[in-house]
N, C-alpha and C positions, 0 to 999 in steps of 0.2 A: 470494584476490584481494580488492581493495576497490573498491567502487563508490560513486558519489555520486548522491543524488536530492535535489531540492528539495522542501520541504514547507511548508505554511501553519503559523503559529505555534500555532494552535488544535490541529493535528495533533501537533506537537511536544509540547505540554502533555499531551495525552492519552497519547502514547507514554511520556513521562517518568514518569507515575504509574502506568503499566500498564494503563490503560483501553483503549488500542489496541495489540494485539499482532500484528495481521496488517495489512500494507500491500499494497493492491492497485494494480496497474499494468496498462497494456496490454502484451501480449506482443509484444516486438520483439526485434531483434538484442541490444540490450544485456540486457534482462531475461531472455532466454532463456539467456544465459550464466551467470547467477548461480546458484550451487549451494549446497546446504546446507554450512554451515561458512564460507562466504564472509562478508565484512563489508560493510555498507552504512552510509555516512555520510549522515545526513539533515540537510541544512543548511536552516535557516529562510530563506524567501524575504525579501529585503531586510534580512537581518541575518546576514552571513556568520560572525560570532563565536558565534553560538548553533547548536549542532548536537548530534546524538546519533550516537554510534557504536555500531552494532548487529552482532549476529551472526545469521545465517540459521539457524534451527533446523528449518525445514520449508519446502517449496515446493508449491504447488498450481496446477494449470492448469485453466481452465474454458473451454469452447467459447463461452460468452456470458453475459450478465448473468442470464439466466433460470436457467441451470444454477448460477451463483454463489448467487443468491438462495435456491435450494432447499437449499443446504448450510448450514443454520442453525449447525452446530457450528463451522464455520470463519468464517462471517460474524459478526463481532462488531458487531452493530448498536447500538452504544452511543448513537447519535442517535435511535433508536426510530422510524426512517423506515418508512413502509409501502412496498410494492413500487414504486408509481409514484414516490414521493418519492426512493427509493434510485436508481432508473433515471435520473431527471431530474438528480439530483446528479452521478452518474457521467458522464453526457453533458455537463453543464455544465463539468466539470473537463477532460475529455479530448476533447470534440467528438463529437457524435452519429455522424457519418460514420466517424470513426476507431474508435469503439466497436463499430459494426456490422460492420466489416471486420476485427476483431482478436479474438483470444482474450484472456482476462483471466488474469493470474498474480498469486498471492497469496504474499507472503513472511511467514511466521511469524517473529518476531524477538525477541531479547532484548537489552536495553540493556547495553552493557559500559562505556560511558563517556559522560558528558554534559558540556556547557558552555554 
């Protein structure tokens, strides 16, 4: 299967050069269906012509941000956030209430095509 997610251009650039290899999202109906071997097309917000086609090579599910933070081997903290900055950034993107009421899913990806 192939799924589509929107990403910021900075995330696109980090994925393109291999700096970001795991994408985290809230676990919901869409993300729950995604399996190892599926493809995810990450399209840059406000630039539909710029995208990455990736393959999911692993999938991780965490009960909350605390559990994710403690999994340093999966969490590629390339921004060098401390714990509070990491939680704030995640809440800013997804909304604090939604984050509190959701599990977190991580997709380890490999880029198979870019544009």
